Every structure is written in C-alpha cells, then in structure tokens.
All heavy atoms as TSV, in Angstrom:
chain	resi	resn	atom	element	x	y	z
A	1	MET	N	N	66.210	143.387	145.698
A	1	MET	CA	C	65.217	143.142	146.898
A	1	MET	C	C	63.939	143.755	146.445
A	1	MET	O	O	63.978	144.846	145.936
A	1	MET	CB	C	65.807	143.784	148.158
A	1	MET	CG	C	64.990	143.593	149.395
A	1	MET	SD	S	65.998	143.932	150.912
A	1	MET	CE	C	64.720	143.602	152.079
A	2	THR	N	N	62.755	143.100	146.795
A	2	THR	CA	C	61.492	143.690	146.529
A	2	THR	C	C	61.132	144.717	147.470
A	2	THR	O	O	61.471	144.780	148.675
A	2	THR	CB	C	60.374	142.577	146.463
A	2	THR	OG1	O	60.274	142.036	147.799
A	2	THR	CG2	C	60.775	141.555	145.532
A	3	GLN	N	N	60.237	145.692	147.025
A	3	GLN	CA	C	59.675	146.720	147.896
A	3	GLN	C	C	58.686	146.155	148.802
A	3	GLN	O	O	58.109	145.077	148.500
A	3	GLN	CB	C	58.956	147.753	147.025
A	3	GLN	CG	C	59.890	148.474	146.028
A	3	GLN	CD	C	59.232	149.482	145.105
A	3	GLN	OE1	O	58.068	149.514	145.151
A	3	GLN	NE2	N	59.959	150.143	144.342
A	4	PRO	N	N	58.445	146.763	150.098
A	4	PRO	CA	C	57.575	146.211	150.989
A	4	PRO	C	C	56.082	146.002	150.541
A	4	PRO	O	O	55.385	144.994	150.924
A	4	PRO	CB	C	57.517	147.194	152.129
A	4	PRO	CG	C	58.866	147.950	151.976
A	4	PRO	CD	C	59.158	147.942	150.465
A	5	ASP	N	N	55.671	146.671	149.543
A	5	ASP	CA	C	54.388	146.737	149.050
A	5	ASP	C	C	54.169	145.772	147.857
A	5	ASP	O	O	53.185	145.779	147.207
A	5	ASP	CB	C	53.687	148.091	148.808
A	5	ASP	CG	C	54.541	148.934	147.846
A	5	ASP	OD1	O	55.635	148.515	147.558
A	5	ASP	OD2	O	54.046	149.895	147.304
A	6	LYS	N	N	55.273	145.205	147.427
A	6	LYS	CA	C	55.290	144.290	146.281
A	6	LYS	C	C	55.392	142.909	146.766
A	6	LYS	O	O	56.086	142.592	147.728
A	6	LYS	CB	C	56.572	144.561	145.473
A	6	LYS	CG	C	56.580	145.875	144.670
A	6	LYS	CD	C	56.145	145.646	143.386
A	6	LYS	CE	C	56.149	146.967	142.557
A	6	LYS	NZ	N	56.043	146.844	141.180
A	7	CYS	N	N	54.709	141.950	146.016
A	7	CYS	CA	C	54.623	140.427	146.339
A	7	CYS	C	C	55.914	139.915	145.988
A	7	CYS	O	O	56.401	140.158	144.871
A	7	CYS	CB	C	53.468	139.869	145.607
A	7	CYS	SG	S	53.396	138.098	145.819
A	8	ARG	N	N	56.572	139.069	146.931
A	8	ARG	CA	C	57.752	138.442	146.764
A	8	ARG	C	C	57.619	137.376	145.620
A	8	ARG	O	O	58.536	136.939	145.092
A	8	ARG	CB	C	58.355	137.840	147.909
A	8	ARG	CG	C	58.903	138.879	148.915
A	8	ARG	CD	C	59.295	138.121	150.154
A	8	ARG	NE	N	59.934	139.040	151.146
A	8	ARG	CZ	C	60.526	138.720	152.267
A	8	ARG	NH1	N	60.605	137.438	152.495
A	8	ARG	NH2	N	61.046	139.579	152.990
A	9	LEU	N	N	56.436	136.875	145.564
A	9	LEU	CA	C	56.299	135.672	144.588
A	9	LEU	C	C	56.163	136.119	143.102
A	9	LEU	O	O	56.579	135.499	142.324
A	9	LEU	CB	C	55.029	134.907	145.004
A	9	LEU	CG	C	55.027	134.401	146.332
A	9	LEU	CD1	C	53.733	133.736	146.841
A	9	LEU	CD2	C	56.246	133.352	146.550
A	10	CYS	N	N	55.286	137.189	142.870
A	10	CYS	CA	C	54.972	137.483	141.511
A	10	CYS	C	C	55.269	138.987	141.172
A	10	CYS	O	O	55.169	139.292	140.110
A	10	CYS	CB	C	53.525	137.222	141.293
A	10	CYS	SG	S	52.316	138.315	142.099
A	11	GLY	N	N	55.604	139.833	142.088
A	11	GLY	CA	C	55.737	141.195	141.847
A	11	GLY	C	C	54.564	142.043	141.852
A	11	GLY	O	O	54.625	143.275	141.624
A	12	GLY	N	N	53.410	141.545	142.120
A	12	GLY	CA	C	52.122	142.217	142.193
A	12	GLY	C	C	52.105	143.169	143.391
A	12	GLY	O	O	53.031	143.132	144.201
A	13	MET	N	N	51.136	143.933	143.443
A	13	MET	CA	C	50.898	144.887	144.553
A	13	MET	C	C	50.192	144.280	145.745
A	13	MET	O	O	49.224	143.709	145.475
A	13	MET	CB	C	50.218	146.213	144.105
A	13	MET	CG	C	50.962	146.920	143.003
A	13	MET	SD	S	52.570	147.491	143.481
A	13	MET	CE	C	52.167	148.747	144.830
A	14	LYS	N	N	50.644	144.467	146.941
A	14	LYS	CA	C	50.026	144.055	148.170
A	14	LYS	C	C	49.127	145.185	148.728
A	14	LYS	O	O	49.474	146.314	148.670
A	14	LYS	CB	C	51.059	143.505	149.125
A	14	LYS	CG	C	51.935	142.463	148.687
A	14	LYS	CD	C	52.754	141.876	149.892
A	14	LYS	CE	C	53.646	142.683	150.498
A	14	LYS	NZ	N	54.652	142.221	151.528
A	15	ALA	N	N	47.930	144.689	149.178
A	15	ALA	CA	C	47.038	145.690	149.804
A	15	ALA	C	C	46.375	144.986	150.934
A	15	ALA	O	O	46.186	143.785	151.067
A	15	ALA	CB	C	46.012	146.175	148.763
A	16	SER	N	N	45.875	145.937	151.839
A	16	SER	CA	C	45.093	145.341	152.962
A	16	SER	C	C	43.774	144.890	152.509
A	16	SER	O	O	43.128	145.466	151.611
A	16	SER	CB	C	44.861	146.589	153.998
A	16	SER	OG	O	46.060	146.973	154.485
A	17	GLY	N	N	43.240	143.900	153.226
A	17	GLY	CA	C	42.026	143.237	152.856
A	17	GLY	C	C	41.546	142.257	153.818
A	17	GLY	O	O	42.141	142.283	155.026
A	18	HIS	N	N	40.648	141.369	153.513
A	18	HIS	CA	C	40.234	140.437	154.498
A	18	HIS	C	C	40.120	138.939	153.788
A	18	HIS	O	O	40.032	138.791	152.569
A	18	HIS	CB	C	38.848	140.701	155.008
A	18	HIS	CG	C	38.830	141.907	155.823
A	18	HIS	ND1	N	38.731	143.146	155.287
A	18	HIS	CD2	C	38.986	142.093	157.144
A	18	HIS	CE1	C	38.785	144.093	156.308
A	18	HIS	NE2	N	38.917	143.460	157.467
A	19	THR	N	N	40.441	137.891	154.625
A	19	THR	CA	C	40.339	136.586	154.063
A	19	THR	C	C	39.507	135.657	154.958
A	19	THR	O	O	39.136	136.045	156.054
A	19	THR	CB	C	41.820	136.140	153.951
A	19	THR	OG1	O	41.715	134.909	153.214
A	19	THR	CG2	C	42.418	135.788	155.095
A	20	THR	N	N	39.281	134.420	154.532
A	20	THR	CA	C	38.688	133.379	155.406
A	20	THR	C	C	39.895	132.339	155.763
A	20	THR	O	O	40.541	131.981	154.843
A	20	THR	CB	C	37.622	132.827	154.601
A	20	THR	OG1	O	36.621	133.771	154.426
A	20	THR	CG2	C	37.014	131.605	155.456
A	21	PHE	N	N	39.931	132.186	157.002
A	21	PHE	CA	C	40.887	131.172	157.447
A	21	PHE	C	C	40.269	130.005	157.921
A	21	PHE	O	O	39.227	130.014	158.589
A	21	PHE	CB	C	41.648	131.882	158.784
A	21	PHE	CG	C	42.492	130.924	159.421
A	21	PHE	CD1	C	43.787	130.606	158.994
A	21	PHE	CD2	C	42.102	130.210	160.650
A	21	PHE	CE1	C	44.655	129.854	159.718
A	21	PHE	CE2	C	42.912	129.330	161.279
A	21	PHE	CZ	C	44.070	129.185	160.837
A	22	SER	N	N	40.661	128.878	157.515
A	22	SER	CA	C	40.176	127.577	157.932
A	22	SER	C	C	41.105	126.526	158.213
A	22	SER	O	O	42.119	126.541	157.538
A	22	SER	CB	C	39.078	127.060	156.957
A	22	SER	OG	O	39.782	126.685	155.651
A	23	VAL	N	N	40.856	125.714	159.141
A	23	VAL	CA	C	41.828	124.666	159.593
A	23	VAL	C	C	41.045	123.569	160.188
A	23	VAL	O	O	39.952	123.678	160.733
A	23	VAL	CB	C	42.883	125.320	160.592
A	23	VAL	CG1	C	42.294	125.632	161.895
A	23	VAL	CG2	C	44.040	124.293	160.850
A	24	ASP	N	N	41.547	122.330	160.129
A	24	ASP	CA	C	41.011	121.188	160.765
A	24	ASP	C	C	41.986	120.620	161.568
A	24	ASP	O	O	42.918	119.914	161.201
A	24	ASP	CB	C	40.423	120.163	159.762
A	24	ASP	CG	C	39.687	119.071	160.304
A	24	ASP	OD1	O	39.784	118.910	161.661
A	24	ASP	OD2	O	39.003	118.327	159.684
A	25	PRO	N	N	42.005	120.979	162.952
A	25	PRO	CA	C	42.996	120.520	163.865
A	25	PRO	C	C	42.802	118.955	164.311
A	25	PRO	O	O	43.462	118.547	165.190
A	25	PRO	CB	C	42.760	121.487	165.048
A	25	PRO	CG	C	41.375	121.818	165.044
A	25	PRO	CD	C	41.032	122.009	163.555
A	26	GLY	N	N	41.875	118.299	163.654
A	26	GLY	CA	C	41.679	116.905	163.946
A	26	GLY	C	C	40.346	116.610	164.692
A	26	GLY	O	O	39.842	115.539	164.519
A	27	ASP	N	N	39.747	117.617	165.234
A	27	ASP	CA	C	38.468	117.420	166.003
A	27	ASP	C	C	37.407	118.056	165.251
A	27	ASP	O	O	36.174	117.926	165.732
A	27	ASP	CB	C	38.537	118.115	167.351
A	27	ASP	CG	C	39.592	117.488	168.308
A	27	ASP	OD1	O	39.760	116.135	168.123
A	27	ASP	OD2	O	40.182	118.164	169.008
A	28	GLY	N	N	37.650	118.596	164.092
A	28	GLY	CA	C	36.565	119.163	163.327
A	28	GLY	C	C	37.024	120.500	162.798
A	28	GLY	O	O	37.971	121.121	163.355
A	29	PRO	N	N	36.427	121.031	161.765
A	29	PRO	CA	C	36.896	122.298	161.176
A	29	PRO	C	C	36.661	123.564	161.961
A	29	PRO	O	O	35.630	123.577	162.771
A	29	PRO	CB	C	36.380	122.447	159.814
A	29	PRO	CG	C	35.100	121.559	159.942
A	29	PRO	CD	C	35.382	120.374	160.936
A	30	VAL	N	N	37.559	124.528	161.926
A	30	VAL	CA	C	37.447	125.874	162.500
A	30	VAL	C	C	37.421	126.789	161.428
A	30	VAL	O	O	38.405	126.851	160.678
A	30	VAL	CB	C	38.476	126.164	163.635
A	30	VAL	CG1	C	38.322	127.607	164.224
A	30	VAL	CG2	C	38.394	125.195	164.705
A	31	VAL	N	N	36.536	127.755	161.265
A	31	VAL	CA	C	36.484	128.689	160.178
A	31	VAL	C	C	36.389	130.096	160.701
A	31	VAL	O	O	35.369	130.307	161.562
A	31	VAL	CB	C	35.328	128.423	159.100
A	31	VAL	CG1	C	35.337	129.370	158.001
A	31	VAL	CG2	C	35.461	126.913	158.587
A	32	ALA	N	N	37.213	131.022	160.295
A	32	ALA	CA	C	37.111	132.305	160.627
A	32	ALA	C	C	37.043	133.163	159.494
A	32	ALA	O	O	37.784	133.251	158.633
A	32	ALA	CB	C	38.261	132.842	161.507
A	33	HIS	N	N	35.918	133.978	159.383
A	33	HIS	CA	C	35.594	134.862	158.367
A	33	HIS	C	C	36.210	136.229	158.656
A	33	HIS	O	O	36.305	136.597	159.875
A	33	HIS	CB	C	34.134	134.958	157.997
A	33	HIS	CG	C	33.603	133.651	157.619
A	33	HIS	ND1	N	33.764	133.147	156.309
A	33	HIS	CD2	C	32.715	132.734	158.140
A	33	HIS	CE1	C	33.218	132.027	156.221
A	33	HIS	NE2	N	32.549	131.667	157.314
A	34	HIS	N	N	36.307	137.085	157.505
A	34	HIS	CA	C	36.676	138.509	157.729
A	34	HIS	C	C	37.960	138.824	158.591
A	34	HIS	O	O	38.009	139.528	159.343
A	34	HIS	CB	C	35.524	139.275	158.329
A	34	HIS	CG	C	35.469	140.699	157.970
A	34	HIS	ND1	N	35.308	141.287	156.631
A	34	HIS	CD2	C	35.645	141.767	158.640
A	34	HIS	CE1	C	35.278	142.454	156.617
A	34	HIS	NE2	N	35.592	142.871	157.759
A	35	VAL	N	N	38.979	137.896	158.259
A	35	VAL	CA	C	40.236	137.940	158.932
A	35	VAL	C	C	41.095	138.961	158.268
A	35	VAL	O	O	41.312	138.939	157.145
A	35	VAL	CB	C	41.019	136.678	158.937
A	35	VAL	CG1	C	42.380	136.654	159.589
A	35	VAL	CG2	C	40.113	135.597	159.630
A	36	PRO	N	N	41.584	140.078	158.982
A	36	PRO	CA	C	42.505	141.027	158.303
A	36	PRO	C	C	43.722	140.371	157.749
A	36	PRO	O	O	44.338	139.472	158.294
A	36	PRO	CB	C	42.816	141.931	159.478
A	36	PRO	CG	C	41.831	141.666	160.564
A	36	PRO	CD	C	41.483	140.293	160.366
A	37	ALA	N	N	44.061	140.775	156.442
A	37	ALA	CA	C	45.184	140.137	155.836
A	37	ALA	C	C	45.821	141.087	154.829
A	37	ALA	O	O	45.068	142.072	154.447
A	37	ALA	CB	C	44.912	138.844	155.150
A	38	THR	N	N	47.037	140.793	154.449
A	38	THR	CA	C	47.585	141.553	153.335
A	38	THR	C	C	47.535	140.567	152.084
A	38	THR	O	O	47.847	139.511	152.207
A	38	THR	CB	C	48.992	141.975	153.510
A	38	THR	OG1	O	49.025	142.790	154.678
A	38	THR	CG2	C	49.559	142.809	152.421
A	39	ILE	N	N	46.874	141.065	150.961
A	39	ILE	CA	C	46.668	140.218	149.815
A	39	ILE	C	C	47.204	140.889	148.557
A	39	ILE	O	O	47.115	142.005	148.321
A	39	ILE	CB	C	45.154	140.016	149.657
A	39	ILE	CG1	C	44.525	139.516	150.947
A	39	ILE	CG2	C	44.751	139.166	148.505
A	39	ILE	CD1	C	43.035	139.621	151.157
A	40	CYS	N	N	47.867	139.931	147.830
A	40	CYS	CA	C	48.540	140.331	146.512
A	40	CYS	C	C	47.431	140.432	145.376
A	40	CYS	O	O	46.509	139.436	145.338
A	40	CYS	CB	C	49.488	139.221	146.044
A	40	CYS	SG	S	50.122	139.618	144.411
A	41	ASN	N	N	47.297	141.536	144.740
A	41	ASN	CA	C	46.160	141.849	143.795
A	41	ASN	C	C	46.545	140.936	142.548
A	41	ASN	O	O	45.536	140.858	141.694
A	41	ASN	CB	C	46.076	143.137	143.424
A	41	ASN	CG	C	47.321	143.815	142.686
A	41	ASN	OD1	O	48.257	143.218	142.550
A	41	ASN	ND2	N	47.077	144.984	142.185
A	42	GLN	N	N	47.552	140.355	142.380
A	42	GLN	CA	C	47.932	139.664	141.105
A	42	GLN	C	C	47.800	138.125	141.308
A	42	GLN	O	O	46.984	137.446	140.573
A	42	GLN	CB	C	49.275	139.955	140.522
A	42	GLN	CG	C	49.579	139.385	139.267
A	42	GLN	CD	C	50.867	139.953	138.680
A	42	GLN	OE1	O	50.979	141.162	138.547
A	42	GLN	NE2	N	51.892	139.213	138.323
A	43	CYS	N	N	48.550	137.615	142.332
A	43	CYS	CA	C	48.377	136.094	142.424
A	43	CYS	C	C	47.516	135.694	143.584
A	43	CYS	O	O	47.301	134.379	143.740
A	43	CYS	CB	C	49.823	135.452	142.739
A	43	CYS	SG	S	50.662	136.040	144.391
A	44	GLY	N	N	47.055	136.600	144.478
A	44	GLY	CA	C	46.179	136.249	145.475
A	44	GLY	C	C	46.831	135.718	146.863
A	44	GLY	O	O	46.174	135.343	147.676
A	45	LYS	N	N	48.146	135.616	146.891
A	45	LYS	CA	C	48.866	135.241	148.077
A	45	LYS	C	C	48.375	136.233	149.174
A	45	LYS	O	O	48.284	137.230	149.136
A	45	LYS	CB	C	50.390	135.341	147.849
A	45	LYS	CG	C	51.198	135.112	149.143
A	45	LYS	CD	C	51.228	133.636	149.541
A	45	LYS	CE	C	52.180	133.446	150.804
A	45	LYS	NZ	N	51.696	132.419	151.549
A	46	GLU	N	N	48.133	135.484	150.382
A	46	GLU	CA	C	47.696	136.244	151.576
A	46	GLU	C	C	48.603	136.076	152.737
A	46	GLU	O	O	49.275	134.961	152.916
A	46	GLU	CB	C	46.401	135.566	152.080
A	46	GLU	CG	C	45.309	135.514	150.999
A	46	GLU	CD	C	44.111	134.673	151.342
A	46	GLU	OE1	O	44.178	133.697	152.170
A	46	GLU	OE2	O	43.096	134.846	150.691
A	47	TRP	N	N	48.828	137.141	153.380
A	47	TRP	CA	C	49.683	137.216	154.614
A	47	TRP	C	C	48.815	137.659	155.823
A	47	TRP	O	O	48.077	138.735	155.623
A	47	TRP	CB	C	50.978	138.112	154.490
A	47	TRP	CG	C	51.742	137.812	153.330
A	47	TRP	CD1	C	53.059	137.037	153.536
A	47	TRP	CD2	C	51.733	138.053	151.943
A	47	TRP	NE1	N	53.558	136.845	152.394
A	47	TRP	CE2	C	52.916	137.469	151.323
A	47	TRP	CE3	C	50.941	138.726	151.187
A	47	TRP	CZ2	C	53.101	137.595	149.989
A	47	TRP	CZ3	C	51.223	138.888	149.811
A	47	TRP	CH2	C	52.302	138.335	149.286
A	48	ILE	N	N	49.068	137.003	156.914
A	48	ILE	CA	C	48.249	137.315	158.038
A	48	ILE	C	C	49.295	137.874	159.173
A	48	ILE	O	O	50.383	137.118	159.350
A	48	ILE	CB	C	47.468	136.210	158.671
A	48	ILE	CG1	C	46.489	135.652	157.673
A	48	ILE	CG2	C	46.929	136.505	160.034
A	48	ILE	CD1	C	45.700	134.471	158.093
A	49	GLU	N	N	49.121	139.039	159.718
A	49	GLU	CA	C	50.021	139.488	160.778
A	49	GLU	C	C	50.146	138.597	161.883
A	49	GLU	O	O	49.342	137.925	162.271
A	49	GLU	CB	C	49.570	140.912	161.237
A	49	GLU	CG	C	49.553	142.083	160.119
A	49	GLU	CD	C	50.904	142.419	159.594
A	49	GLU	OE1	O	51.877	142.455	160.385
A	49	GLU	OE2	O	51.086	142.757	158.425
A	50	THR	N	N	51.312	138.713	162.531
A	50	THR	CA	C	51.665	137.873	163.689
A	50	THR	C	C	50.627	137.931	164.861
A	50	THR	O	O	50.130	136.845	165.372
A	50	THR	CB	C	53.079	138.160	164.251
A	50	THR	OG1	O	54.002	138.069	163.240
A	50	THR	CG2	C	53.420	137.245	165.325
A	51	GLN	N	N	50.137	139.063	165.246
A	51	GLN	CA	C	49.178	139.194	166.282
A	51	GLN	C	C	47.879	138.576	165.868
A	51	GLN	O	O	47.293	137.931	166.787
A	51	GLN	CB	C	49.027	140.714	166.512
A	51	GLN	CG	C	48.070	140.992	167.623
A	51	GLN	CD	C	47.866	142.482	167.929
A	51	GLN	OE1	O	48.408	143.380	167.344
A	51	GLN	NE2	N	47.123	142.722	168.969
A	52	THR	N	N	47.392	138.662	164.640
A	52	THR	CA	C	46.208	138.109	164.124
A	52	THR	C	C	46.462	136.611	164.131
A	52	THR	O	O	45.430	135.829	164.575
A	52	THR	CB	C	45.842	138.622	162.759
A	52	THR	OG1	O	45.591	140.045	162.808
A	52	THR	CG2	C	44.465	137.947	162.302
A	53	ALA	N	N	47.603	135.999	163.733
A	53	ALA	CA	C	47.786	134.662	163.665
A	53	ALA	C	C	47.814	134.031	165.069
A	53	ALA	O	O	47.278	133.040	165.283
A	53	ALA	CB	C	49.124	134.373	163.008
A	54	GLN	N	N	48.388	134.731	166.038
A	54	GLN	CA	C	48.327	134.329	167.441
A	54	GLN	C	C	46.832	134.207	168.004
A	54	GLN	O	O	46.514	133.406	168.674
A	54	GLN	CB	C	49.142	135.207	168.308
A	54	GLN	CG	C	50.560	135.135	168.001
A	54	GLN	CD	C	51.440	136.235	168.726
A	54	GLN	OE1	O	50.998	137.247	169.112
A	54	GLN	NE2	N	52.764	135.845	168.897
A	55	GLN	N	N	45.994	135.239	167.574
A	55	GLN	CA	C	44.524	135.317	167.969
A	55	GLN	C	C	43.876	134.021	167.447
A	55	GLN	O	O	43.186	133.330	168.075
A	55	GLN	CB	C	43.982	136.495	167.487
A	55	GLN	CG	C	42.585	136.644	167.965
A	55	GLN	CD	C	41.953	138.127	167.484
A	55	GLN	OE1	O	42.598	138.726	166.744
A	55	GLN	NE2	N	40.729	138.246	167.933
A	56	LEU	N	N	44.212	133.736	166.043
A	56	LEU	CA	C	43.620	132.551	165.442
A	56	LEU	C	C	44.115	131.246	166.152
A	56	LEU	O	O	43.315	130.380	166.421
A	56	LEU	CB	C	43.992	132.444	163.972
A	56	LEU	CG	C	43.359	133.553	163.147
A	56	LEU	CD1	C	44.012	133.709	161.780
A	56	LEU	CD2	C	41.856	133.262	163.037
A	57	GLU	N	N	45.356	131.204	166.539
A	57	GLU	CA	C	45.887	130.020	167.262
A	57	GLU	C	C	45.056	129.817	168.560
A	57	GLU	O	O	44.791	128.642	168.859
A	57	GLU	CB	C	47.304	130.165	167.476
A	57	GLU	CG	C	48.233	129.956	166.322
A	57	GLU	CD	C	49.734	129.969	166.655
A	57	GLU	OE1	O	50.091	130.041	167.801
A	57	GLU	OE2	O	50.444	130.280	165.634
A	58	THR	N	N	44.806	130.882	169.304
A	58	THR	CA	C	44.017	130.808	170.563
A	58	THR	C	C	42.528	130.380	170.220
A	58	THR	O	O	42.124	129.355	171.060
A	58	THR	CB	C	44.041	132.137	171.280
A	58	THR	OG1	O	45.466	132.625	171.567
A	58	THR	CG2	C	43.207	132.154	172.490
A	59	ILE	N	N	42.040	130.773	169.234
A	59	ILE	CA	C	40.731	130.287	168.894
A	59	ILE	C	C	40.606	128.899	168.620
A	59	ILE	O	O	39.725	128.052	168.994
A	59	ILE	CB	C	40.125	131.258	167.719
A	59	ILE	CG1	C	39.876	132.625	168.198
A	59	ILE	CG2	C	38.870	130.617	167.099
A	59	ILE	CD1	C	39.721	133.694	167.021
A	60	VAL	N	N	41.581	128.454	167.746
A	60	VAL	CA	C	41.631	127.120	167.320
A	60	VAL	C	C	41.894	126.106	168.551
A	60	VAL	O	O	41.183	125.149	168.692
A	60	VAL	CB	C	42.684	126.784	166.343
A	60	VAL	CG1	C	43.044	125.327	166.164
A	60	VAL	CG2	C	42.427	127.433	164.932
A	61	GLU	N	N	42.771	126.516	169.479
A	61	GLU	CA	C	42.976	125.691	170.731
A	61	GLU	C	C	41.789	125.795	171.678
A	61	GLU	O	O	41.498	124.655	172.095
A	61	GLU	CB	C	44.174	126.403	171.456
A	61	GLU	CG	C	44.592	125.614	172.631
A	61	GLU	CD	C	44.852	124.124	172.372
A	61	GLU	OE1	O	45.421	123.714	171.332
A	61	GLU	OE2	O	44.616	123.232	173.292
A	62	GLU	N	N	41.137	126.845	171.726
A	62	GLU	CA	C	39.779	126.745	172.442
A	62	GLU	C	C	38.852	125.916	171.864
A	62	GLU	O	O	38.065	125.198	172.667
A	62	GLU	CB	C	39.277	128.209	172.689
A	62	GLU	CG	C	40.149	129.138	173.561
A	62	GLU	CD	C	39.704	130.466	173.520
A	62	GLU	OE1	O	38.721	130.893	172.844
A	62	GLU	OE2	O	40.198	131.289	174.218
A	63	ALA	N	N	38.688	125.895	170.583
A	63	ALA	CA	C	37.691	125.040	169.957
A	63	ALA	C	C	38.079	123.565	170.102
A	63	ALA	O	O	37.315	122.804	170.261
A	63	ALA	CB	C	37.701	125.396	168.419
A	64	ARG	N	N	39.430	123.209	169.981
A	64	ARG	CA	C	39.862	121.844	170.275
A	64	ARG	C	C	39.583	121.467	171.730
A	64	ARG	O	O	39.002	120.321	171.895
A	64	ARG	CB	C	41.383	121.740	170.112
A	64	ARG	CG	C	41.758	121.812	168.596
A	64	ARG	CD	C	43.132	121.408	168.555
A	64	ARG	NE	N	43.390	120.044	169.030
A	64	ARG	CZ	C	44.566	119.647	169.505
A	64	ARG	NH1	N	45.512	120.576	169.648
A	64	ARG	NH2	N	44.662	118.350	170.043
A	65	GLN	N	N	39.592	122.282	172.708
A	65	GLN	CA	C	39.360	121.964	174.037
A	65	GLN	C	C	37.868	121.775	174.301
A	65	GLN	O	O	37.507	120.806	175.038
A	65	GLN	CB	C	39.930	123.107	174.971
A	65	GLN	CG	C	41.430	123.101	175.019
A	65	GLN	CD	C	41.909	124.239	175.891
A	65	GLN	OE1	O	41.138	124.921	176.570
A	65	GLN	NE2	N	43.287	124.343	175.981
A	66	LYS	N	N	37.060	122.471	173.564
A	66	LYS	CA	C	35.606	122.397	173.663
A	66	LYS	C	C	35.066	121.191	172.887
A	66	LYS	O	O	34.000	120.864	172.957
A	66	LYS	CB	C	34.902	123.623	173.165
A	66	LYS	CG	C	35.164	124.834	173.958
A	66	LYS	CD	C	34.443	126.086	173.230
A	66	LYS	CE	C	34.878	127.443	173.889
A	66	LYS	NZ	N	34.364	128.513	173.180
A	67	LYS	N	N	36.015	120.624	172.096
A	67	LYS	CA	C	35.653	119.552	171.044
A	67	LYS	C	C	34.555	119.777	170.168
A	67	LYS	O	O	33.656	119.073	169.966
A	67	LYS	CB	C	35.361	118.223	171.883
A	67	LYS	CG	C	36.559	117.856	172.734
A	67	LYS	CD	C	36.652	116.307	172.824
A	67	LYS	CE	C	37.697	115.871	173.757
A	67	LYS	NZ	N	38.961	116.046	173.320
A	68	HIS	N	N	34.420	121.189	169.755
A	68	HIS	CA	C	33.431	121.408	168.890
A	68	HIS	C	C	33.603	120.867	167.416
A	68	HIS	O	O	34.723	120.732	167.035
A	68	HIS	CB	C	33.438	123.058	168.632
A	68	HIS	CG	C	32.841	123.721	169.731
A	68	HIS	ND1	N	32.770	125.178	169.664
A	68	HIS	CD2	C	32.214	123.367	170.829
A	68	HIS	CE1	C	32.137	125.493	170.814
A	68	HIS	NE2	N	31.945	124.438	171.525
A	69	GLN	N	N	32.665	120.402	166.801
A	69	GLN	CA	C	32.709	119.837	165.503
A	69	GLN	C	C	32.808	120.818	164.417
A	69	GLN	O	O	33.525	120.637	163.468
A	69	GLN	CB	C	31.435	119.046	165.253
A	69	GLN	CG	C	31.403	117.750	166.117
A	69	GLN	CD	C	32.555	116.818	165.765
A	69	GLN	OE1	O	32.898	116.414	164.668
A	69	GLN	NE2	N	33.304	116.551	166.877
A	70	LEU	N	N	32.363	122.066	164.583
A	70	LEU	CA	C	32.425	123.167	163.811
A	70	LEU	C	C	32.300	124.352	164.451
A	70	LEU	O	O	31.365	124.701	165.189
A	70	LEU	CB	C	31.442	123.084	162.493
A	70	LEU	CG	C	31.448	124.425	161.614
A	70	LEU	CD1	C	32.737	124.312	160.858
A	70	LEU	CD2	C	30.301	124.161	160.654
A	71	GLU	N	N	33.357	125.238	164.421
A	71	GLU	CA	C	33.392	126.634	164.885
A	71	GLU	C	C	33.544	127.679	163.810
A	71	GLU	O	O	34.562	127.593	163.018
A	71	GLU	CB	C	34.529	126.729	165.961
A	71	GLU	CG	C	34.632	128.056	166.663
A	71	GLU	CD	C	34.322	127.978	168.083
A	71	GLU	OE1	O	33.861	126.908	168.548
A	71	GLU	OE2	O	34.520	128.861	168.827
A	72	VAL	N	N	32.553	128.530	163.654
A	72	VAL	CA	C	32.600	129.594	162.616
A	72	VAL	C	C	32.621	130.838	163.325
A	72	VAL	O	O	31.504	131.209	164.074
A	72	VAL	CB	C	31.520	129.408	161.612
A	72	VAL	CG1	C	31.499	130.481	160.574
A	72	VAL	CG2	C	31.484	128.083	160.921
A	73	LEU	N	N	33.512	131.780	162.985
A	73	LEU	CA	C	33.452	133.140	163.709
A	73	LEU	C	C	33.928	134.244	162.623
A	73	LEU	O	O	34.377	133.839	161.558
A	73	LEU	CB	C	34.568	133.196	164.829
A	73	LEU	CG	C	35.189	131.881	165.333
A	73	LEU	CD1	C	36.649	132.159	165.536
A	73	LEU	CD2	C	34.546	131.651	166.720
A	74	SER	N	N	33.658	135.499	163.100
A	74	SER	CA	C	34.118	136.651	162.454
A	74	SER	C	C	35.180	137.355	163.358
A	74	SER	O	O	34.794	137.429	164.515
A	74	SER	CB	C	33.026	137.408	161.961
A	74	SER	OG	O	32.386	137.067	160.768
A	75	LEU	N	N	36.248	137.870	162.765
A	75	LEU	CA	C	37.179	138.519	163.599
A	75	LEU	C	C	36.911	140.081	163.385
A	75	LEU	O	O	36.422	140.504	162.380
A	75	LEU	CB	C	38.601	138.205	163.057
A	75	LEU	CG	C	39.156	136.991	163.476
A	75	LEU	CD1	C	40.608	136.782	163.174
A	75	LEU	CD2	C	38.954	136.559	165.047
C-alpha cells in the first residue's frame, strides 16, 4: 500500500498547490484559476478535495443557469 503523501500512479511525492479547473458543460466553458489541489511532483496528477469539488460544481451549475458563454474565476 502506498503512503498518503505518495502518488498512487507513479510513486512521486504529493504536495499542496494550485491548479486551473476548466469544463464545458455544453453552454460554454467555465474556467476557475488558483484552485487548491494536491499535485504529484513527478507525473503532475492533480487531486481536488471533495469540498472544493462541490464548490466547483455549484459554480458550474450557476454558470449554466445564467447561460454564460465564458465564466472565469479565481477561488
């Protein structure tokens, strides 16, 4: 079993950092910059905590309801 601070994919070290999240739910892209994430220093795999993912889901749903063509934010 891998250690919690080791990447399951490559064995690299995971560390806190930030990423850019983007999705196109069909009505136009939504981009969030500076999203807190855990990132592998070797392969670059990113993990977003459940609470942050839920916040992103809310943001995307609000953008869909507003029918924005592009929504760019920072968390």
